[in-house]
Backbone as XML, in Angstrom:
<?xml version="1.0"?>
<chain id="A" units="angstrom">
  <residue number="1" name="MET">
    <atom name="N" x="0.903" y="-1.262" z="0.255"/>
    <atom name="CA" x="-0.174" y="-0.044" z="0.010"/>
    <atom name="C" x="0.623" y="1.375" z="-0.402"/>
  </residue>
  <residue number="2" name="ILE">
    <atom name="N" x="0.191" y="2.271" z="-1.051"/>
    <atom name="CA" x="1.064" y="3.461" z="-0.922"/>
    <atom name="C" x="0.383" y="4.552" z="-0.201"/>
  </residue>
  <residue number="3" name="THR">
    <atom name="N" x="0.620" y="5.353" z="0.474"/>
    <atom name="CA" x="0.007" y="6.828" z="1.099"/>
    <atom name="C" x="0.616" y="8.072" z="0.414"/>
  </residue>
  <residue number="4" name="ILE">
    <atom name="N" x="-0.240" y="8.836" z="0.017"/>
    <atom name="CA" x="0.258" y="10.055" z="-0.665"/>
    <atom name="C" x="-0.295" y="11.136" z="0.381"/>
  </residue>
  <residue number="5" name="VAL">
    <atom name="N" x="0.591" y="12.063" z="0.620"/>
    <atom name="CA" x="0.556" y="13.182" z="1.708"/>
    <atom name="C" x="0.617" y="14.141" z="0.761"/>
  </residue>
  <residue number="6" name="ALA">
    <atom name="N" x="-0.594" y="15.297" z="0.150"/>
    <atom name="CA" x="-0.256" y="16.137" z="-0.847"/>
    <atom name="C" x="-0.706" y="17.259" z="0.227"/>
  </residue>
  <residue number="7" name="LYS">
    <atom name="N" x="0.193" y="18.557" z="0.458"/>
    <atom name="CA" x="-0.078" y="19.578" z="1.408"/>
    <atom name="C" x="-0.224" y="20.921" z="0.362"/>
  </residue>
  <residue number="8" name="PHE">
    <atom name="N" x="-1.196" y="21.827" z="0.354"/>
    <atom name="CA" x="-1.526" y="22.586" z="-0.375"/>
    <atom name="C" x="-1.637" y="23.782" z="0.349"/>
  </residue>
  <residue number="9" name="THR">
    <atom name="N" x="-0.635" y="25.259" z="0.329"/>
    <atom name="CA" x="-0.897" y="26.468" z="0.990"/>
    <atom name="C" x="-1.524" y="26.795" z="0.112"/>
  </residue>
  <residue number="10" name="LEU">
    <atom name="N" x="-2.526" y="27.592" z="0.138"/>
    <atom name="CA" x="-3.602" y="28.341" z="-0.766"/>
    <atom name="C" x="-3.313" y="29.646" z="-0.850"/>
  </residue>
  <residue number="11" name="LYS">
    <atom name="N" x="-3.460" y="30.187" z="-1.998"/>
    <atom name="CA" x="-3.321" y="31.801" z="-2.395"/>
    <atom name="C" x="-4.682" y="32.165" z="-1.021"/>
  </residue>
  <residue number="12" name="ALA">
    <atom name="N" x="-4.334" y="33.235" z="-0.932"/>
    <atom name="CA" x="-5.197" y="34.450" z="0.296"/>
    <atom name="C" x="-6.816" y="34.329" z="-0.498"/>
  </residue>
  <residue number="13" name="GLY">
    <atom name="N" x="-7.637" y="34.038" z="0.322"/>
    <atom name="CA" x="-9.067" y="33.838" z="-0.360"/>
    <atom name="C" x="-9.510" y="32.802" z="-1.157"/>
  </residue>
  <residue number="14" name="LYS">
    <atom name="N" x="-8.565" y="32.028" z="-1.241"/>
    <atom name="CA" x="-8.904" y="30.911" z="-2.403"/>
    <atom name="C" x="-9.291" y="29.492" z="-1.779"/>
  </residue>
  <residue number="15" name="LYS">
    <atom name="N" x="-9.858" y="29.453" z="-0.474"/>
    <atom name="CA" x="-10.212" y="28.010" z="0.125"/>
    <atom name="C" x="-11.252" y="27.638" z="-0.361"/>
  </residue>
  <residue number="16" name="GLU">
    <atom name="N" x="-12.277" y="28.310" z="-0.480"/>
    <atom name="CA" x="-13.524" y="27.885" z="-1.208"/>
    <atom name="C" x="-13.924" y="27.475" z="-2.445"/>
  </residue>
  <residue number="17" name="GLU">
    <atom name="N" x="-13.184" y="28.067" z="-3.337"/>
    <atom name="CA" x="-12.795" y="28.000" z="-4.556"/>
    <atom name="C" x="-11.759" y="26.542" z="-4.746"/>
  </residue>
  <residue number="18" name="PHE">
    <atom name="N" x="-11.183" y="26.129" z="-4.161"/>
    <atom name="CA" x="-10.042" y="25.170" z="-3.921"/>
    <atom name="C" x="-11.148" y="23.821" z="-3.626"/>
  </residue>
  <residue number="19" name="ILE">
    <atom name="N" x="-11.711" y="23.962" z="-2.743"/>
    <atom name="CA" x="-12.652" y="23.072" z="-2.267"/>
    <atom name="C" x="-13.951" y="22.658" z="-3.154"/>
  </residue>
  <residue number="20" name="GLN">
    <atom name="N" x="-14.209" y="23.689" z="-3.943"/>
    <atom name="CA" x="-15.173" y="23.365" z="-5.279"/>
    <atom name="C" x="-14.653" y="22.557" z="-6.286"/>
  </residue>
  <residue number="21" name="ALA">
    <atom name="N" x="-13.042" y="22.921" z="-6.503"/>
    <atom name="CA" x="-12.453" y="22.292" z="-7.668"/>
    <atom name="C" x="-12.021" y="21.137" z="-7.417"/>
  </residue>
  <residue number="22" name="VAL">
    <atom name="N" x="-11.771" y="20.905" z="-5.743"/>
    <atom name="CA" x="-11.411" y="19.310" z="-5.630"/>
    <atom name="C" x="-12.207" y="18.233" z="-5.828"/>
  </residue>
  <residue number="23" name="THR">
    <atom name="N" x="-13.800" y="18.728" z="-5.376"/>
    <atom name="CA" x="-14.871" y="17.892" z="-4.674"/>
    <atom name="C" x="-15.010" y="16.900" z="-6.251"/>
  </residue>
  <residue number="24" name="PRO">
    <atom name="N" x="-15.045" y="17.220" z="-7.093"/>
    <atom name="CA" x="-14.993" y="16.229" z="-8.235"/>
    <atom name="C" x="-13.989" y="15.041" z="-8.240"/>
  </residue>
  <residue number="25" name="ILE">
    <atom name="N" x="-12.887" y="15.689" z="-7.986"/>
    <atom name="CA" x="-11.400" y="14.637" z="-7.668"/>
    <atom name="C" x="-12.042" y="13.981" z="-6.602"/>
  </residue>
  <residue number="26" name="ILE">
    <atom name="N" x="-12.044" y="14.371" z="-5.610"/>
    <atom name="CA" x="-12.629" y="13.722" z="-4.471"/>
    <atom name="C" x="-13.501" y="12.278" z="-4.974"/>
  </residue>
  <residue number="27" name="GLU">
    <atom name="N" x="-14.358" y="12.875" z="-5.219"/>
    <atom name="CA" x="-15.766" y="11.804" z="-5.753"/>
    <atom name="C" x="-15.288" y="10.617" z="-6.592"/>
  </residue>
  <residue number="28" name="SER">
    <atom name="N" x="-14.738" y="11.061" z="-7.702"/>
    <atom name="CA" x="-14.050" y="10.201" z="-8.721"/>
    <atom name="C" x="-13.176" y="9.444" z="-8.268"/>
  </residue>
  <residue number="29" name="SER">
    <atom name="N" x="-12.213" y="10.161" z="-7.888"/>
    <atom name="CA" x="-10.867" y="9.117" z="-7.000"/>
    <atom name="C" x="-11.332" y="7.828" z="-6.169"/>
  </residue>
  <residue number="30" name="ARG">
    <atom name="N" x="-12.401" y="8.321" z="-5.290"/>
    <atom name="CA" x="-12.919" y="7.194" z="-4.526"/>
    <atom name="C" x="-13.346" y="5.898" z="-5.329"/>
  </residue>
  <residue number="31" name="LYS">
    <atom name="N" x="-13.639" y="6.143" z="-6.627"/>
    <atom name="CA" x="-14.288" y="5.169" z="-7.380"/>
    <atom name="C" x="-13.574" y="4.620" z="-8.151"/>
  </residue>
  <residue number="32" name="GLU">
    <atom name="N" x="-12.313" y="4.889" z="-7.871"/>
    <atom name="CA" x="-11.122" y="4.268" z="-8.579"/>
    <atom name="C" x="-10.879" y="2.956" z="-8.441"/>
  </residue>
  <residue number="33" name="SER">
    <atom name="N" x="-10.570" y="1.902" z="-9.100"/>
    <atom name="CA" x="-10.110" y="0.584" z="-8.770"/>
    <atom name="C" x="-8.469" y="1.007" z="-8.194"/>
  </residue>
  <residue number="34" name="GLY">
    <atom name="N" x="-8.226" y="0.501" z="-6.893"/>
    <atom name="CA" x="-6.963" y="0.393" z="-6.438"/>
    <atom name="C" x="-6.934" y="1.602" z="-5.626"/>
  </residue>
  <residue number="35" name="ASN">
    <atom name="N" x="-7.923" y="2.247" z="-5.500"/>
    <atom name="CA" x="-8.113" y="3.433" z="-4.034"/>
    <atom name="C" x="-8.869" y="2.782" z="-3.105"/>
  </residue>
  <residue number="36" name="ARG">
    <atom name="N" x="-7.974" y="3.028" z="-1.877"/>
    <atom name="CA" x="-8.512" y="2.669" z="-0.617"/>
    <atom name="C" x="-9.217" y="3.886" z="0.626"/>
  </residue>
  <residue number="37" name="SER">
    <atom name="N" x="-8.470" y="5.232" z="0.328"/>
    <atom name="CA" x="-9.268" y="6.201" z="0.711"/>
    <atom name="C" x="-8.879" y="7.433" z="-0.070"/>
  </residue>
  <residue number="38" name="TYR">
    <atom name="N" x="-9.036" y="8.333" z="0.120"/>
    <atom name="CA" x="-8.998" y="9.815" z="-0.515"/>
    <atom name="C" x="-9.829" y="10.752" z="0.013"/>
  </residue>
  <residue number="39" name="ASN">
    <atom name="N" x="-8.978" y="11.492" z="1.123"/>
    <atom name="CA" x="-9.704" y="12.406" z="1.956"/>
    <atom name="C" x="-8.976" y="13.528" z="2.182"/>
  </residue>
  <residue number="40" name="LEU">
    <atom name="N" x="-9.847" y="14.982" z="2.267"/>
    <atom name="CA" x="-9.001" y="16.374" z="2.468"/>
    <atom name="C" x="-9.316" y="16.665" z="3.768"/>
  </residue>
  <residue number="41" name="PHE">
    <atom name="N" x="-7.980" y="17.154" z="4.339"/>
    <atom name="CA" x="-8.109" y="17.853" z="5.496"/>
    <atom name="C" x="-7.488" y="19.308" z="5.553"/>
  </residue>
  <residue number="42" name="GLU">
    <atom name="N" x="-8.039" y="20.261" z="6.713"/>
    <atom name="CA" x="-7.884" y="21.435" z="7.191"/>
    <atom name="C" x="-6.718" y="21.331" z="8.151"/>
  </residue>
  <residue number="43" name="ASP">
    <atom name="N" x="-5.687" y="22.072" z="8.226"/>
    <atom name="CA" x="-4.796" y="22.371" z="9.371"/>
    <atom name="C" x="-5.584" y="23.035" z="10.065"/>
  </residue>
  <residue number="44" name="ILE">
    <atom name="N" x="-5.409" y="22.696" z="11.674"/>
    <atom name="CA" x="-6.493" y="23.448" z="12.645"/>
    <atom name="C" x="-5.955" y="24.722" z="13.096"/>
  </residue>
  <residue number="45" name="GLN">
    <atom name="N" x="-4.539" y="24.891" z="12.727"/>
    <atom name="CA" x="-4.146" y="26.104" z="13.138"/>
    <atom name="C" x="-4.092" y="27.063" z="11.682"/>
  </residue>
  <residue number="46" name="HIS">
    <atom name="N" x="-4.021" y="27.070" z="10.708"/>
    <atom name="CA" x="-3.974" y="27.419" z="9.270"/>
    <atom name="C" x="-4.982" y="27.106" z="8.296"/>
  </residue>
  <residue number="47" name="ASP">
    <atom name="N" x="-6.142" y="27.872" z="8.185"/>
    <atom name="CA" x="-7.202" y="27.105" z="7.454"/>
    <atom name="C" x="-6.782" y="27.048" z="6.219"/>
  </residue>
  <residue number="48" name="HIS">
    <atom name="N" x="-5.909" y="27.898" z="5.826"/>
    <atom name="CA" x="-5.265" y="28.155" z="4.190"/>
    <atom name="C" x="-4.356" y="27.122" z="3.840"/>
  </residue>
  <residue number="49" name="ILE">
    <atom name="N" x="-4.262" y="25.999" z="4.787"/>
    <atom name="CA" x="-3.495" y="24.875" z="4.075"/>
    <atom name="C" x="-4.093" y="23.875" z="4.650"/>
  </residue>
  <residue number="50" name="LEU">
    <atom name="N" x="-4.717" y="22.827" z="3.287"/>
    <atom name="CA" x="-5.265" y="21.950" z="3.047"/>
    <atom name="C" x="-4.637" y="20.899" z="2.744"/>
  </residue>
  <residue number="51" name="THR">
    <atom name="N" x="-4.718" y="19.704" z="3.167"/>
    <atom name="CA" x="-4.011" y="18.346" z="2.991"/>
    <atom name="C" x="-4.893" y="17.112" z="2.155"/>
  </residue>
  <residue number="52" name="PHE">
    <atom name="N" x="-4.401" y="16.843" z="1.315"/>
    <atom name="CA" x="-4.953" y="15.538" z="0.699"/>
    <atom name="C" x="-4.163" y="14.141" z="1.389"/>
  </residue>
  <residue number="53" name="ILE">
    <atom name="N" x="-4.982" y="12.991" z="2.234"/>
    <atom name="CA" x="-4.130" y="11.803" z="2.354"/>
    <atom name="C" x="-4.909" y="10.921" z="1.779"/>
  </residue>
  <residue number="54" name="GLU">
    <atom name="N" x="-3.980" y="10.301" z="0.866"/>
    <atom name="CA" x="-4.571" y="9.231" z="0.155"/>
    <atom name="C" x="-3.919" y="7.705" z="0.240"/>
  </residue>
  <residue number="55" name="GLU">
    <atom name="N" x="-4.811" y="6.978" z="0.044"/>
    <atom name="CA" x="-3.998" y="5.407" z="-0.026"/>
    <atom name="C" x="-4.649" y="4.925" z="-1.156"/>
  </residue>
  <residue number="56" name="TRP">
    <atom name="N" x="-3.479" y="3.956" z="-1.765"/>
    <atom name="CA" x="-3.540" y="3.457" z="-2.966"/>
    <atom name="C" x="-3.053" y="1.703" z="-2.679"/>
  </residue>
  <residue number="57" name="GLU">
    <atom name="N" x="-3.593" y="1.273" z="-3.553"/>
    <atom name="CA" x="-2.913" y="-0.607" z="-3.281"/>
    <atom name="C" x="-1.913" y="-0.702" z="-4.266"/>
  </residue>
  <residue number="58" name="ASP">
    <atom name="N" x="-1.516" y="0.449" z="-5.026"/>
    <atom name="CA" x="-0.020" y="0.047" z="-5.477"/>
    <atom name="C" x="0.504" y="1.294" z="-6.316"/>
  </residue>
  <residue number="59" name="LYS">
    <atom name="N" x="1.476" y="1.206" z="-7.005"/>
    <atom name="CA" x="1.897" y="2.321" z="-7.978"/>
    <atom name="C" x="0.955" y="2.431" z="-9.236"/>
  </residue>
  <residue number="60" name="ALA">
    <atom name="N" x="0.733" y="1.411" z="-9.893"/>
    <atom name="CA" x="0.127" y="1.119" z="-11.030"/>
    <atom name="C" x="-1.418" y="2.256" z="-10.868"/>
  </residue>
  <residue number="61" name="ALA">
    <atom name="N" x="-2.021" y="1.844" z="-9.506"/>
    <atom name="CA" x="-2.976" y="2.430" z="-9.588"/>
    <atom name="C" x="-2.976" y="3.933" z="-9.211"/>
  </residue>
  <residue number="62" name="ILE">
    <atom name="N" x="-1.994" y="4.356" z="-8.672"/>
    <atom name="CA" x="-1.458" y="6.131" z="-8.598"/>
    <atom name="C" x="-1.319" y="6.323" z="-10.100"/>
  </residue>
  <residue number="63" name="ASP">
    <atom name="N" x="-0.741" y="5.677" z="-11.054"/>
    <atom name="CA" x="-0.130" y="5.658" z="-12.029"/>
    <atom name="C" x="-1.516" y="5.930" z="-12.925"/>
  </residue>
  <residue number="64" name="PHE">
    <atom name="N" x="-2.543" y="5.331" z="-13.131"/>
    <atom name="CA" x="-3.859" y="5.157" z="-13.616"/>
    <atom name="C" x="-4.004" y="6.712" z="-13.070"/>
  </residue>
  <residue number="65" name="HIS">
    <atom name="N" x="-4.362" y="6.713" z="-11.872"/>
    <atom name="CA" x="-5.266" y="7.698" z="-11.263"/>
    <atom name="C" x="-4.420" y="9.242" z="-12.068"/>
  </residue>
  <residue number="66" name="ASN">
    <atom name="N" x="-3.431" y="9.153" z="-12.092"/>
    <atom name="CA" x="-2.884" y="10.452" z="-12.129"/>
    <atom name="C" x="-2.921" y="10.866" z="-13.866"/>
  </residue>
  <residue number="67" name="GLN">
    <atom name="N" x="-3.521" y="9.916" z="-14.518"/>
    <atom name="CA" x="-3.773" y="10.219" z="-16.047"/>
    <atom name="C" x="-5.424" y="10.314" z="-16.331"/>
  </residue>
  <residue number="68" name="THR">
    <atom name="N" x="-6.062" y="10.133" z="-15.259"/>
    <atom name="CA" x="-7.656" y="10.303" z="-15.853"/>
    <atom name="C" x="-8.299" y="11.619" z="-15.684"/>
  </residue>
  <residue number="69" name="ALA">
    <atom name="N" x="-8.919" y="11.952" z="-16.499"/>
    <atom name="CA" x="-9.393" y="13.022" z="-16.483"/>
    <atom name="C" x="-9.980" y="13.942" z="-15.523"/>
  </residue>
  <residue number="70" name="HIS">
    <atom name="N" x="-10.657" y="13.389" z="-14.580"/>
    <atom name="CA" x="-10.725" y="14.099" z="-13.121"/>
    <atom name="C" x="-9.635" y="14.689" z="-12.781"/>
  </residue>
  <residue number="71" name="PHE">
    <atom name="N" x="-8.725" y="14.071" z="-12.646"/>
    <atom name="CA" x="-7.453" y="14.561" z="-12.163"/>
    <atom name="C" x="-6.793" y="15.464" z="-12.587"/>
  </residue>
  <residue number="72" name="LEU">
    <atom name="N" x="-6.534" y="15.536" z="-13.911"/>
    <atom name="CA" x="-5.936" y="16.283" z="-14.630"/>
    <atom name="C" x="-6.540" y="17.772" z="-14.905"/>
  </residue>
  <residue number="73" name="THR">
    <atom name="N" x="-7.840" y="17.657" z="-14.835"/>
    <atom name="CA" x="-8.497" y="18.928" z="-14.847"/>
    <atom name="C" x="-8.513" y="19.619" z="-13.781"/>
  </residue>
  <residue number="74" name="GLY">
    <atom name="N" x="-8.751" y="18.993" z="-12.164"/>
    <atom name="CA" x="-8.562" y="19.703" z="-11.566"/>
    <atom name="C" x="-7.164" y="20.224" z="-11.292"/>
  </residue>
  <residue number="75" name="LEU">
    <atom name="N" x="-6.024" y="19.612" z="-11.488"/>
    <atom name="CA" x="-4.994" y="19.552" z="-11.510"/>
    <atom name="C" x="-4.629" y="21.113" z="-11.830"/>
  </residue>
  <residue number="76" name="SER">
    <atom name="N" x="-5.101" y="21.681" z="-12.911"/>
    <atom name="CA" x="-4.635" y="22.911" z="-13.317"/>
    <atom name="C" x="-5.195" y="24.099" z="-12.706"/>
  </residue>
  <residue number="77" name="ALA">
    <atom name="N" x="-6.382" y="23.553" z="-12.096"/>
    <atom name="CA" x="-7.039" y="24.722" z="-11.227"/>
    <atom name="C" x="-6.354" y="24.686" z="-9.456"/>
  </residue>
  <residue number="78" name="ILE">
    <atom name="N" x="-5.989" y="23.507" z="-9.269"/>
    <atom name="CA" x="-5.385" y="23.434" z="-8.044"/>
    <atom name="C" x="-4.150" y="24.184" z="-8.125"/>
  </residue>
  <residue number="79" name="LYS">
    <atom name="N" x="-3.236" y="24.223" z="-8.995"/>
    <atom name="CA" x="-1.894" y="24.844" z="-8.979"/>
    <atom name="C" x="-2.282" y="26.280" z="-9.201"/>
  </residue>
  <residue number="80" name="GLU">
    <atom name="N" x="-3.138" y="26.847" z="-9.788"/>
    <atom name="CA" x="-3.681" y="28.393" z="-10.190"/>
    <atom name="C" x="-4.180" y="28.995" z="-8.461"/>
  </residue>
  <residue number="81" name="LEU">
    <atom name="N" x="-4.563" y="28.135" z="-7.511"/>
    <atom name="CA" x="-5.037" y="28.371" z="-6.439"/>
    <atom name="C" x="-4.093" y="28.158" z="-5.242"/>
  </residue>
  <residue number="82" name="SER">
    <atom name="N" x="-2.996" y="27.900" z="-5.496"/>
    <atom name="CA" x="-2.202" y="27.227" z="-4.361"/>
    <atom name="C" x="-0.601" y="28.198" z="-4.734"/>
  </residue>
  <residue number="83" name="GLU">
    <atom name="N" x="-0.379" y="28.622" z="-3.567"/>
    <atom name="CA" x="1.232" y="29.498" z="-3.299"/>
    <atom name="C" x="1.809" y="28.221" z="-3.251"/>
  </residue>
  <residue number="84" name="ASP">
    <atom name="N" x="1.817" y="27.113" z="-2.682"/>
    <atom name="CA" x="2.708" y="25.952" z="-2.177"/>
    <atom name="C" x="2.213" y="24.515" z="-2.555"/>
  </residue>
  <residue number="85" name="ILE">
    <atom name="N" x="3.034" y="23.839" z="-2.709"/>
    <atom name="CA" x="2.576" y="22.220" z="-3.091"/>
    <atom name="C" x="3.674" y="21.315" z="-2.534"/>
  </residue>
  <residue number="86" name="GLU">
    <atom name="N" x="3.407" y="20.637" z="-1.747"/>
    <atom name="CA" x="4.280" y="19.658" z="-1.273"/>
    <atom name="C" x="3.499" y="18.177" z="-1.222"/>
  </residue>
  <residue number="87" name="ILE">
    <atom name="N" x="4.157" y="17.352" z="-1.847"/>
    <atom name="CA" x="3.388" y="16.360" z="-2.171"/>
    <atom name="C" x="4.693" y="14.974" z="-1.870"/>
  </residue>
  <residue number="88" name="THR">
    <atom name="N" x="4.284" y="13.863" z="-1.195"/>
    <atom name="CA" x="5.377" y="12.833" z="-0.610"/>
    <atom name="C" x="4.347" y="11.679" z="-0.553"/>
  </residue>
  <residue number="89" name="GLN">
    <atom name="N" x="5.053" y="10.418" z="-0.784"/>
    <atom name="CA" x="4.724" y="9.308" z="-0.792"/>
    <atom name="C" x="5.323" y="8.572" z="-0.033"/>
  </residue>
  <residue number="90" name="TYR">
    <atom name="N" x="4.399" y="7.776" z="0.796"/>
    <atom name="CA" x="4.918" y="6.385" z="1.920"/>
    <atom name="C" x="4.556" y="5.355" z="1.650"/>
  </residue>
  <residue number="91" name="GLN">
    <atom name="N" x="5.436" y="4.222" z="1.888"/>
    <atom name="CA" x="5.207" y="3.090" z="1.837"/>
    <atom name="C" x="5.014" y="2.640" z="3.494"/>
  </residue>
  <residue number="92" name="LYS">
    <atom name="N" x="3.800" y="1.641" z="3.452"/>
    <atom name="CA" x="3.561" y="0.837" z="4.923"/>
    <atom name="C" x="4.755" y="-0.005" z="4.804"/>
  </residue>
  <residue number="93" name="LEU">
    <atom name="N" x="5.490" y="-0.343" z="5.949"/>
    <atom name="CA" x="6.427" y="-0.902" z="6.308"/>
    <atom name="C" x="5.666" y="-2.174" z="6.956"/>
  </residue>
</chain>
């Protein structure tokens, strides 16, 4: 299993627009084969920092996900609304 932690520091005043842009990604990704969970979290101390925590069966599932229309469409909007993006992948030991 692979866990992805994708942290987004949003531009000022862009949180609601970001959430609207990623909602279709979340809903569609949860239906993908190989997805175990796909959730969005808000930093408790900094409400302009939102983080996806995703769990995938394997790299093949992630590769498929990264080529889907819902992901690619949402990615361009996400990039425009974010000041900083940090994405890390973890493997369960």
